[in-house]
C-alpha positions as a printed NumPy array, in Angstrom:
array([[  0.   ,   0.   ,   0.   ],
       [  2.79 ,   2.431,   0.79 ],
       [  4.381,   1.691,  -2.593],
       [  1.118,   2.535,  -4.408],
       [  0.85 ,   5.854,  -2.571],
       [  4.422,   6.757,  -3.467],
       [  3.788,   5.835,  -7.092],
       [  0.77 ,   8.149,  -7.283],
       [  2.754,  10.958,  -5.661],
       [  5.637,  10.487,  -8.082],
       [  3.27 ,  10.551, -11.054],
       [  1.605,  13.688,  -9.691],
       [  4.961,  15.426,  -9.291],
       [  5.898,  14.519, -12.867],
       [  2.548,  15.848, -14.099],
       [  3.034,  19.031, -12.116],
       [  6.382,  19.585, -13.818],
       [  4.726,  19.449, -17.229],
       [  1.943,  21.836, -16.226],
       [  4.442,  24.211, -14.634],
       [  6.494,  24.125, -17.839],
       [  3.395,  24.97 , -19.888],
       [  2.665,  27.912, -17.613],
       [  6.093,  29.398, -18.413],
       [  5.179,  29.814, -22.078],
       [  4.561,  33.469, -22.851],
       [  3.633,  33.652, -26.519],
       [  1.554,  31.688, -28.979],
       [  4.745,  30.951, -30.914],
       [  6.479,  29.515, -27.813],
       [  3.416,  27.394, -27.135],
       [  3.283,  26.157, -30.709],
       [  6.968,  25.195, -30.698],
       [  6.779,  23.47 , -27.317],
       [  3.762,  21.362, -28.251],
       [  5.239,  20.609, -31.662],
       [  8.296,  19.166, -29.892],
       [  6.285,  17.462, -27.158],
       [  3.544,  15.803, -29.2  ],
       [  3.219,  13.874, -32.403],
       [  1.287,  15.469, -35.255],
       [ -1.521,  12.979, -34.603],
       [ -1.682,  13.923, -30.908],
       [ -1.763,  17.621, -31.752],
       [ -4.509,  17.146, -34.349],
       [ -6.569,  15.128, -31.855],
       [ -6.272,  17.837, -29.196],
       [ -7.049,  20.563, -31.722],
       [-10.088,  18.632, -32.915],
       [-11.387,  18.038, -29.365],
       [-11.017,  21.736, -28.566],
       [-12.846,  22.7  , -31.755],
       [-15.625,  20.241, -30.864],
       [-15.849,  21.782, -27.384],
       [-16.194,  25.282, -28.806],
       [-18.902,  24.173, -31.231],
       [-20.831,  22.286, -28.533],
       [-20.526,  25.312, -26.287],
       [-21.971,  27.439, -29.112],
       [-24.974,  25.088, -29.3  ],
       [-24.13 ,  23.269, -32.528],
       [-25.679,  19.808, -32.897],
       [-23.701,  16.565, -33.208],
       [-24.354,  15.965, -36.915],
       [-23.221,  19.461, -37.872],
       [-20.103,  19.124, -35.697],
       [-19.321,  15.755, -37.264],
       [-19.639,  17.263, -40.731],
       [-17.616,  20.398, -39.907],
       [-14.762,  18.767, -37.954],
       [-14.659,  15.159, -39.1  ],
       [-14.692,  14.111, -35.441],
       [-16.287,  10.771, -34.672],
       [-19.537,  10.636, -32.727],
       [-17.56 ,   8.965, -29.916],
       [-15.193,  11.937, -29.744],
       [-18.073,  14.4  , -29.78 ],
       [-19.829,  12.448, -27.005],
       [-16.646,  12.261, -24.924],
       [-16.076,  16.002, -25.221],
       [-19.724,  16.679, -24.396],
       [-19.456,  14.515, -21.259],
       [-16.381,  16.488, -20.244],
       [-18.248,  19.747, -20.752],
       [-21.122,  18.526, -18.601],
       [-19.393,  16.436, -15.921],
       [-15.684,  17.141, -16.341],
       [-13.186,  18.981, -14.175],
       [-14.208,  22.361, -15.579],
       [-11.156,  22.797, -17.784],
       [-13.046,  23.34 , -21.012],
       [-15.441,  25.787, -19.364],
       [-12.619,  27.81 , -17.87 ],
       [-10.754,  28.118, -21.158],
       [-13.882,  28.737, -23.23 ],
       [-14.948,  31.494, -20.841],
       [-11.507,  33.142, -20.984],
       [-11.434,  32.907, -24.766],
       [-14.893,  34.527, -24.942],
       [-13.72 ,  37.365, -22.693],
       [-10.638,  37.828, -24.877],
       [-12.826,  37.94 , -28.001],
       [-15.153,  40.52 , -26.439],
       [-12.226,  42.738, -25.393],
       [-10.809,  42.569, -28.91 ],
       [-14.187,  43.484, -30.411],
       [-14.514,  46.479, -28.053],
       [-11.076,  47.731, -29.076],
       [-12.006,  47.481, -32.754],
       [-15.126,  49.664, -32.279]])
């Protein structure tokens, strides 16, 4: 039992290092380069697709239209929808911040 607890702690510390590294990125270009080095093209495309699906679901688009627009499978759309409804709140937090950023940009352009 002690070994299992240590294993979980070690994994958590390793995860924290990654998240802390991500938080040091200051520009979109730095972020792009870091994730390009960190992930395979397939992993990046999957994450990009899931985020796009989340934004479309958040905007009220229906599954069939999302499937047609993104090429995401119905399983992916369902998984993202479950995360939006019952997840840790990560999508909601980012989507809300992105909406605020968009609104600020629109106000500046007026």
